[in-house]
Backbone as CSV, one residue per row, in Angstrom:
resi,resn,N_x,N_y,N_z,CA_x,CA_y,CA_z,C_x,C_y,C_z
1,MET,4.445,-34.699,7.190,5.791,-34.900,7.684,5.760,-35.897,8.836
2,ARG,4.767,-35.875,9.631,4.665,-36.769,10.787,4.504,-38.225,10.344
3,ILE,3.720,-38.440,9.286,3.487,-39.811,8.803,4.774,-40.380,8.227
4,ARG,5.543,-39.569,7.509,6.806,-40.051,6.943,7.784,-40.439,8.043
5,SER,7.832,-39.649,9.082,8.740,-39.963,10.196,8.344,-41.272,10.860
6,LEU,7.052,-41.460,11.063,6.588,-42.721,11.669,6.878,-43.915,10.756
7,LEU,6.698,-43.745,9.450,6.973,-44.822,8.503,8.457,-45.165,8.507
8,LEU,9.323,-44.158,8.508,10.769,-44.388,8.557,11.159,-45.109,9.855
9,LEU,10.593,-44.694,10.964,10.867,-45.347,12.247,10.402,-46.801,12.227
10,LEU,9.269,-47.066,11.631,8.752,-48.439,11.529,9.689,-49.306,10.689
11,VAL,10.159,-48.783,9.555,11.079,-49.550,8.690,12.378,-49.831,9.426
12,LEU,12.925,-48.824,10.112,14.173,-49.051,10.870,13.975,-50.067,11.990
13,THR,12.825,-50.049,12.626,12.526,-51.024,13.686,12.437,-52.435,13.101
14,LEU,11.803,-52.568,11.946,11.702,-53.892,11.294,13.083,-54.398,10.880
15,ILE,13.932,-53.527,10.372,15.291,-53.942,10.005,16.063,-54.362,11.250
16,GLY,15.920,-53.592,12.339,16.593,-53.952,13.594,16.103,-55.291,14.133
17,ALA,14.797,-55.540,14.056,14.244,-56.823,14.525,14.746,-57.968,13.647
18,PHE,14.768,-57.762,12.341,15.263,-58.783,11.418,16.725,-59.096,11.707
19,THR,17.529,-58.065,11.990,18.945,-58.261,12.298,19.111,-59.014,13.612
20,ALA,18.325,-58.669,14.603,18.432,-59.342,15.906,18.041,-60.815,15.792
21,LEU,16.984,-61.098,15.035,16.544,-62.489,14.882,17.545,-63.324,14.089
22,ASN,18.278,-62.738,13.187,19.204,-63.467,12.324,20.660,-63.085,12.582
23,TRP,21.008,-62.732,13.794,22.352,-62.273,14.110,23.397,-63.353,13.843
24,ASN,23.096,-64.589,14.134,24.052,-65.682,13.889,24.339,-65.813,12.400
25,VAL,23.352,-65.642,11.575,23.549,-65.743,10.124,24.367,-64.546,9.628
26,PHE,24.139,-63.376,10.221,24.884,-62.182,9.822,26.384,-62.353,10.114
27,LEU,26.698,-63.104,11.186,28.102,-63.282,11.574,28.762,-64.485,10.898
28,ALA,28.013,-65.260,10.130,28.580,-66.443,9.458,29.528,-65.995,8.352
29,ASN,30.724,-66.607,8.325,31.712,-66.270,7.313,31.318,-66.855,5.975
30,THR,31.623,-66.075,4.928,31.321,-66.482,3.561,32.512,-66.055,2.711
31,THR,32.727,-66.784,1.588,33.791,-66.400,0.682,33.261,-65.277,-0.195
32,LEU,33.955,-64.139,-0.145,33.542,-62.962,-0.912,34.582,-62.693,-1.983
33,SER,34.119,-62.384,-3.198,35.029,-62.097,-4.297,34.993,-60.605,-4.574
34,PHE,36.191,-59.999,-4.659,36.314,-58.571,-4.962,36.893,-58.358,-6.360
35,GLY,36.839,-59.331,-7.207,37.351,-59.244,-8.561,38.813,-59.599,-8.634
36,ILE,39.644,-58.988,-7.834,41.082,-59.255,-7.836,41.414,-60.336,-6.829
37,THR,40.732,-60.317,-5.733,41.041,-61.239,-4.646,39.756,-61.747,-4.010
38,THR,39.862,-62.773,-3.249,38.733,-63.318,-2.491,39.069,-63.207,-1.026
39,LEU,38.012,-63.167,-0.208,38.213,-62.948,1.217,37.125,-63.676,1.975
40,GLU,37.447,-64.196,3.144,36.482,-64.833,4.030,36.034,-63.780,5.031
41,ALA,34.723,-63.401,4.983,34.205,-62.380,5.896,32.693,-62.572,6.027
42,PRO,32.091,-62.050,7.092,30.641,-62.181,7.264,29.899,-61.217,6.319
43,LEU,29.230,-61.780,5.316,28.519,-60.985,4.316,27.388,-60.176,4.950
44,GLY,26.660,-60.743,5.870,25.547,-60.039,6.518,26.021,-58.810,7.265
45,LEU,27.150,-58.932,7.951,27.689,-57.799,8.709,28.158,-56.689,7.768
46,ILE,28.774,-57.066,6.654,29.219,-56.071,5.677,28.018,-55.353,5.074
47,MET,26.984,-56.108,4.709,25.771,-55.508,4.126,25.072,-54.610,5.159
48,LEU,25.049,-55.033,6.408,24.451,-54.219,7.469,25.244,-52.921,7.659
49,ALA,26.568,-53.013,7.598,27.415,-51.818,7.727,27.158,-50.868,6.550
50,LEU,27.025,-51.405,5.331,26.716,-50.580,4.167,25.354,-49.909,4.316
51,LEU,24.383,-50.653,4.852,23.044,-50.085,5.065,23.105,-48.936,6.075
52,VAL,23.835,-49.125,7.183,23.970,-48.080,8.195,24.685,-46.863,7.597
53,PHE,25.722,-47.112,6.777,26.429,-46.004,6.128,25.499,-45.224,5.203
54,MET,24.695,-45.915,4.395,23.780,-45.243,3.462,22.707,-44.454,4.224
55,VAL,22.179,-45.004,5.298,21.177,-44.286,6.097,21.792,-43.031,6.703
56,ALA,23.017,-43.153,7.233,23.691,-41.995,7.823,23.964,-40.942,6.736
57,TYR,24.396,-41.384,5.542,24.645,-40.456,4.446,23.360,-39.730,4.042
58,CYS,22.270,-40.473,3.949,20.987,-39.853,3.579,20.540,-38.849,4.643
59,LEU,20.724,-39.181,5.912,20.360,-38.257,6.979,21.188,-36.971,6.909
60,VAL,22.482,-37.125,6.664,23.344,-35.942,6.543,22.904,-35.105,5.351
61,TYR,22.589,-35.771,4.240,22.144,-35.049,3.040,20.827,-34.314,3.295
62,VAL,19.891,-34.958,3.978,18.612,-34.325,4.295,18.831,-33.128,5.216
63,LEU,19.685,-33.271,6.216,19.988,-32.147,7.102,20.633,-30.993,6.343
64,TYR,21.523,-31.327,5.400,22.144,-30.303,4.563,21.085,-29.562,3.747
65,LEU,20.177,-30.292,3.117,19.118,-29.662,2.322,18.222,-28.785,3.188
66,GLN,17.860,-29.286,4.361,16.990,-28.508,5.245,17.685,-27.233,5.718
67,SER,18.977,-27.318,6.010,19.682,-26.110,6.447,19.755,-25.095,5.307
68,ASN,19.975,-25.572,4.072,19.975,-24.650,2.921,18.611,-24.000,2.734
69,VAL,17.565,-24.800,2.858,16.212,-24.256,2.713,15.939,-23.235,3.812
70,LEU,16.373,-23.544,5.024,16.177,-22.631,6.141,16.937,-21.319,5.920
71,MET,18.175,-21.408,5.451,18.945,-20.179,5.188,18.311,-19.376,4.050
72,ASP,17.851,-20.072,2.999,17.175,-19.369,1.901,15.899,-18.697,2.380
73,THR,15.169,-19.379,3.237,13.933,-18.814,3.775,14.231,-17.566,4.595
74,ARG,15.251,-17.617,5.422,15.626,-16.446,6.222,16.071,-15.293,5.336
75,ARG,16.875,-15.593,4.323,17.339,-14.551,3.408,16.148,-13.941,2.660
76,ASN,15.237,-14.792,2.195,14.048,-14.282,1.502,13.177,-13.446,2.433
77,ALA,13.078,-13.856,3.694,12.283,-13.090,4.660,12.909,-11.716,4.888
78,LYS,14.242,-11.667,4.970,14.919,-10.375,5.136,14.705,-9.491,3.913
79,GLU,14.824,-10.079,2.721,14.602,-9.308,1.493,13.162,-8.822,1.421
80,LEU,12.243,-9.688,1.806,10.830,-9.317,1.801,10.583,-8.171,2.778
81,GLN,11.190,-8.235,3.942,11.039,-7.159,4.930,11.622,-5.858,4.394
82,ALA,12.795,-5.952,3.747,13.412,-4.748,3.176,12.530,-4.174,2.071
83,ASN,11.996,-5.038,1.232,11.105,-4.566,0.162,9.825,-3.967,0.727
84,ARG,9.310,-4.569,1.788,8.104,-4.043,2.422,8.381,-2.649,3.003
85,ALA,9.541,-2.496,3.639,9.902,-1.180,4.190,10.061,-0.159,3.066
86,LEU,10.669,-0.580,1.956,10.830,0.316,0.806,9.477,0.707,0.233
87,ALA,8.568,-0.264,0.138,7.224,0.031,-0.372,6.482,0.971,0.575
88,ASP,6.648,0.774,1.874,6.005,1.674,2.847,6.540,3.093,2.714
89,LYS,7.851,3.214,2.519,8.441,4.544,2.340,7.926,5.187,1.062
90,ALA,7.827,4.399,-0.010,7.322,4.937,-1.276,5.871,5.373,-1.126
91,GLU,5.095,4.575,-0.408,3.682,4.930,-0.195,3.579,6.201,0.646
92,ALA,4.401,6.304,1.668,4.402,7.523,2.489,4.814,8.723,1.646
93,SER,5.779,8.520,0.768,6.207,9.605,-0.119,5.060,10.018,-1.037
94,ARG,4.325,9.032,-1.561,3.179,9.362,-2.416,2.113,10.111,-1.634
95,PHE,1.901,9.711,-0.387,0.914,10.425,0.434,1.375,11.859,0.683
96,THR,2.668,12.040,0.911,3.203,13.382,1.125,3.030,14.224,-0.132
97,GLU,3.322,13.627,-1.293,3.147,14.341,-2.554,1.680,14.690,-2.780
98,LEU,0.798,13.748,-2.477,-0.632,14.000,-2.641,-1.088,15.122,-1.719
99,ARG,-0.596,15.112,-0.494,-0.956,16.160,0.456,-0.483,17.525,-0.042
100,ALA,0.761,17.575,-0.530,1.304,18.835,-1.049,0.494,19.295,-2.258
101,PHE,0.118,18.359,-3.134,-0.681,18.699,-4.309,-2.040,19.244,-3.902
102,LEU,-2.677,18.577,-2.935,-3.987,19.040,-2.476,-3.890,20.399,-1.797
103,GLU,-2.856,20.610,-0.992,-2.674,21.907,-0.338,-2.457,23.002,-1.366
104,ALA,-1.656,22.715,-2.408,-1.425,23.708,-3.457,-2.732,24.012,-4.194
105,GLY,-3.511,22.966,-4.471,-4.797,23.170,-5.134,-5.754,23.971,-4.280
106,MET,-5.788,23.664,-2.991,-6.677,24.411,-2.087,-6.226,25.867,-1.958
107,LYS,-4.911,26.089,-1.932,-4.395,27.451,-1.857,-4.748,28.227,-3.126
108,GLN,-4.615,27.564,-4.270,-4.964,28.200,-5.543,-6.453,28.519,-5.588
109,ASN,-7.284,27.586,-5.113,-8.730,27.839,-5.062,-9.049,29.006,-4.134
110,ALA,-8.362,29.069,-3.012,-8.595,30.166,-2.069,-8.200,31.500,-2.701
111,GLU,-7.085,31.508,-3.411,-6.660,32.740,-4.083,-7.659,33.141,-5.163
112,GLN,-8.140,32.158,-5.915,-9.137,32.455,-6.948,-10.424,32.981,-6.316
113,ASP,-10.835,32.355,-5.207,-12.037,32.823,-4.505,-11.846,34.250,-4.005
114,LYS,-10.665,34.542,-3.472,-10.385,35.883,-2.962,-10.407,36.898,-4.102
115,ALA,-9.801,36.536,-5.237,-9.787,37.437,-6.393,-11.209,37.652,-6.916
116,THR,-11.984,36.587,-6.971,-13.368,36.692,-7.429,-14.177,37.555,-6.479
117,GLN,-13.956,37.366,-5.183,-14.673,38.159,-4.183,-14.296,39.635,-4.308
118,GLN,-13.016,39.933,-4.495,-12.593,41.318,-4.660,-13.206,41.938,-5.913
119,ALA,-13.234,41.157,-7.002,-13.830,41.668,-8.239,-15.326,41.907,-8.044
120,LEU,-15.982,40.999,-7.333,-17.415,41.141,-7.075,-17.689,42.364,-6.199
121,VAL,-16.879,42.571,-5.169,-17.050,43.737,-4.297,-16.824,45.020,-5.098
122,ALA,-15.796,45.027,-5.949,-15.525,46.208,-6.767,-16.692,46.482,-7.714
123,ARG,-17.229,45.435,-8.303,-18.370,45.612,-9.216,-19.595,46.097,-8.458
124,LEU,-19.826,45.527,-7.253,-20.963,45.977,-6.445,-20.795,47.447,-6.051
125,ASP,-19.553,47.850,-5.708,-19.299,49.251,-5.379,-19.589,50.152,-6.581
126,ALA,-19.149,49.698,-7.761,-19.400,50.474,-8.978,-20.893,50.567,-9.250
127,LEU,-21.617,49.445,-9.077,-23.067,49.447,-9.298,-23.770,50.339,-8.266
128,GLU,-23.295,50.293,-7.033,-23.885,51.129,-5.990,-23.670,52.605,-6.315
129,SER,-22.461,52.923,-6.747,-22.155,54.303,-7.117,-23.015,54.742,-8.293
130,SER,-23.139,53.855,-9.277,-23.973,54.166,-10.442,-25.431,54.328,-10.036
131,LEU,-25.881,53.475,-9.137,-27.273,53.544,-8.666,-27.501,54.836,-7.886
132,ARG,-26.533,55.222,-7.047,-26.667,56.472,-6.301,-26.741,57.660,-7.269
133,THR,-25.877,57.604,-8.281,-25.884,58.680,-9.272,-27.230,58.732,-9.985
134,SER,-27.736,57.561,-10.358,-29.039,57.505,-11.041,-30.153,58.004,-10.130
135,VAL,-30.094,57.601,-8.849,-31.122,58.039,-7.900,-31.036,59.555,-7.704
136,GLU,-29.794,60.055,-7.590,-29.640,61.510,-7.433,-30.158,62.251,-8.669
137,GLN,-29.834,61.728,-9.851,-30.305,62.377,-11.080,-31.829,62.320,-11.171
138,SER,-32.370,61.140,-10.787,-33.836,61.022,-10.804,-34.449,61.978,-9.785
139,GLY,-33.827,62.062,-8.627,-34.310,63.000,-7.597,-34.224,64.431,-8.079
140,ASN,-33.113,64.781,-8.705,-32.955,66.141,-9.234,-33.983,66.425,-10.330
141,SER,-34.148,65.428,-11.213,-35.146,65.621,-12.278,-36.528,65.763,-11.688
142,LEU,-36.839,64.947,-10.699,-38.152,65.001,-10.053,-38.325,66.346,-9.341
143,SER,-37.272,66.807,-8.686,-37.341,68.113,-8.014,-37.546,69.226,-9.042
144,ALA,-36.854,69.090,-10.158,-37.011,70.094,-11.204,-38.429,70.077,-11.743
145,TYR,-38.964,68.881,-11.969,-40.349,68.776,-12.462,-41.329,69.332,-11.437
146,ILE,-41.112,69.003,-10.169,-42.014,69.501,-9.118,-41.906,71.018,-9.028
147,GLY,-40.706,71.539,-9.126,-40.499,72.993,-9.090,-41.194,73.660,-10.272
148,GLU,-41.073,73.044,-11.428,-41.723,73.583,-12.618,-43.229,73.542,-12.462
149,LEU,-43.744,72.439,-11.897,-45.194,72.330,-11.664,-45.650,73.373,-10.647
150,GLU,-44.849,73.597,-9.612,-45.204,74.601,-8.614,-45.219,75.994,-9.250
151,ASP,-44.233,76.214,-10.113,-44.191,77.516,-10.798,-45.428,77.676,-11.682
152,ARG,-45.823,76.648,-12.412,-47.001,76.708,-13.272,-48.261,76.894,-12.441
153,LEU,-48.317,76.147,-11.334,-49.498,76.281,-10.467,-49.543,77.686,-9.867
154,ALA,-48.395,78.160,-9.480,-48.368,79.519,-8.928,-48.749,80.512,-10.003
155,ALA,-48.260,80.297,-11.209,-48.617,81.198,-12.300,-50.071,81.082,-12.627
156,ASP,-50.608,79.876,-12.651,-52.029,79.665,-12.936,-52.853,80.224,-11.799
157,SER,-52.419,80.084,-10.604,-53.191,80.626,-9.512,-53.127,82.130,-9.505
158,ALA,-52.031,82.691,-9.921,-51.925,84.155,-10.016,-52.840,84.649,-11.153
159,LYS,-52.921,83.923,-12.210,-53.802,84.307,-13.314,-55.237,84.103,-12.879
160,SER,-55.541,83.081,-12.236,-56.922,82.848,-11.808,-57.297,83.811,-10.692
161,GLY,-56.401,84.090,-9.831,-56.700,84.982,-8.723,-56.837,86.403,-9.207
162,GLY,-56.198,86.759,-10.219,-56.262,88.117,-10.759,-57.517,88.264,-11.576
163,GLN,-58.112,87.254,-12.051,-59.300,87.357,-12.890,-60.554,87.257,-12.036
164,GLY,-60.575,86.721,-11.096,-61.776,86.405,-10.401,-62.099,87.142,-9.251
């Protein structure tokens, strides 16, 4: 953009220098034909006025285009900001949903763990009770066997003691 501006300034300076050097020729009257009528007027001055008009028109047109581009850029920036805010809200909503999903999953896992633990404790209690019963029965059987052996030994000792 800087090079174009310098080039435009250089061209305008050259045109201004050319006009200054040939000012007398620009003011010289010439017969001009407009198709319907003819007129005596300085052709150089008319052409210079047309050139100034075209340059001014082009400058106005360029300013108009730049202002439109600037307004479009601002509008697009606002839309982009609004879309970015909407995307941030959607992302936050997804994070909230993910958090709720994870909390529900963790709660379900905790409930399953608690149920499993209760079932395990109940089974261990049942096994302990069964083991106690088995130990008591084994103890009773052992006591019965020992009692029977004592009775036999006492009977054998009574038989041996009576014979000898």
